N, C-alpha and C positions, 0 to 999 in steps of 0.2 A: 582888324584883319583873321579870316576861323582859321584856328589851331585846324591841325590834317589831322583825320582819325586812324591809328597805325593797322587795321585793319585793310584799308584804301591801297596800304601797298603790299600787302599778302599778295604770295609771287606761285605760294607752296606750299607742302605737309614737313613737318616731321616725326618722321616715326624711328625707333629700336626694336627691342624685344621687347622692352616696357611698361610700352602702351599698347602697342602689336594685341601682344599678344597674353596680358592679364585682364584688356577688354572682351578679348576671343573668349577665355575659358570661363570670362565671372556672365558672360552676358551674352556670348555668339553676340559681340558684329565684330566685323572686320572692317579692318579699316577702309576697310573700298567706301564700305554701308553709311562710314564715321566723316568721310571723305562727301559724300553724297550729299548730305541734307547740304554745308554749302554752298551748288549750287539750282536747288530748289525755287520752288518760291512756293510759300512764305520762309522767307530764315529769319528765327526773330532770335535778337542780340541785349543783351544786357552783360553789363562795367560792371566790375569788381573794387571801387579807386581804391576798400579799406582792405584787402588783403594785394592788392596790386604797389607796394609796396618794394619787393628784393624783383619782381617779374608780371608786368600783364599779367590779369586774370577777364578768361570771361566764359558765360553761360549761352548759353543756345539753343532753341525748341527749334526742329525743324522735321522734317524725313524723307525718305529715300526713294529715287527711282522703284523699288516694288511700295511705297507710300510707307514704310517699318514707321512710325515718330519714333524718334528717337530723341533725349536728352545728354548733352556736353558739354563739357568742359573744356578745358579750353586757355592757353598762355599763347605770349608771340615769340619767337626766339627771332632774335631780325628780321627777317620776311615772309618768316615761313611758322604757321602754325600744327600748332604741337594737341594735341588733344590727348591729356589726361584720365579723362573718362566718358566710358555713351556708353548707350541703355537704352532702352525703354522708357515711357512715361508714363507712369502712373496712373491709379486707375481710381479715387478720390474725389469724390463731391469738392468741387470751387468755396472761397470759403477768403471774403471782404480783408482787404491786405492792411487795413487793420487792426486783426486779430494778429499781424506778424507779433511775435516776441522773440522769435529765437536768433539765439546772436552765431556765427558759424568760426569756431574756434579754430587754433589759429596748427598748420600745417607745416611739420618741420617736412615732410617730405610728400614728393608723391607719390607715393606707393601706400601710406596716409590716406592724402587729400582720396587715391580711390576710394579706398576701402571704407570712407567714411559716405564720398559720392552712388557707389554703390546696393545703399535702403535708404537714406534721405533724406525726402519731401521737396526738392528745392523750393517750392509754393512756401515754408514754414521758413528760410532761408532769403528766398532772394525778391529784392523788389520787385517784378513782373511788370506791375504798371508800366516803369519806369523804360523798360526793354521800346527797342524800336524794334525795326526792322531791314530788314541790309543785301543789302548786293557788293559781290566784292567781284568786277569787274577786274583783275590782273591778276585772280587767282588762280590755276591752272589744277588739276588732275595729277595726278605721282603715277610717270609712269613705270612698263616694267618691259621690260623686255623679253620675244620669247622665239623657241624658233619652228618656221612653219613652213614645210618641204611644200610644193604643189603642183603640176602638172607642165613643163617647161611651155606646151602652149597655148594654156594661159596666164603663164606670164606675156608673153609675147604680146598675147591677146590684149593683156594688158598696162602694155606702158604705149603702144597705138593709140589707146583710151586718151586715156596724161597725153601724150607727145598733143593731141588734140586740144587737151585745155593746158595745158605750156604747164602745168605737173611733174615733180617727181611720181613715177607711179605706186610704190611707199603710199603717202600720200594720200592719190586721189584710193586709193588702198584700206586706209584704213576712212575714208568716207566714206565711203562702200559697205566697209565694217559698221560703221557706225548707225546709218542711215537706215539699217537692216535691223540693229537693235533696239532701240527709239520707236521702227513702227512694231518691234516683237509686243510689246510694252508699250503702244498705245502713244507714243509722249510725242510732242510738234521733233520735228526736226534739228532745233537748237538743243542741245544736251546741258549748256546752263541755265535756261531759261524754265521749263519746262513746270508747264501750270499743273498743279495735279488737284483734286476732288478736296476740298476742308470737312475733317471727321465735322463727325455729328455724337461725339463722345464728350462728357458731366464732366471729365477727368481736368482732373483744375490745371492742369501745361496745356490741356490741349483749349480747354478753355481760351487760356490767356493766352495761344498761341494764333489764336480766330476774333479773337477782339479787334475788333473796327477801328477802334481807335490807335493802337499800333503803326508809325511812319516812319 
């Protein structure tokens, strides 16, 4: 019987002031962008057994809804993904994996790990040839409550449409917003299965991310 991959049980994200603000201040990566990586293809993930004694550690290459390509370091807290570091992929030329000689240091805490990955080239430490493409079917994006004022007549029209479809009008409103947003950025309606063009960059991480053998 095959072992269950903990990533398959992930249902959401774990954010606090540390991993929210520090990734933004240093790399201008917002939480929403970091989450985007996990909902778009291809998502390339590599586990790190050596540094997973206290908690699981993973590395990922992917892209946001706006095609920004990111390198993400994350761990798991029960069924939640906790992003430790998120930054743009580096832009150096690819090298053979046999030339990797550097070993990752042991980190005292998340801040130390975050500071290390702020400048380190992952291809010198991570064996991306052993990575695999991943789809996280149970994962949901973080939600944020907003206050929205609409004309009473618009709400009534929305309720009529929602009643025809036998759904709450709030849910129908979210569908309309999502469809319009996907149209504006030229994405297909299915948000978490969007397929964006591959990069032609010679960056090591971007090169690895495009390898046809990854599955």
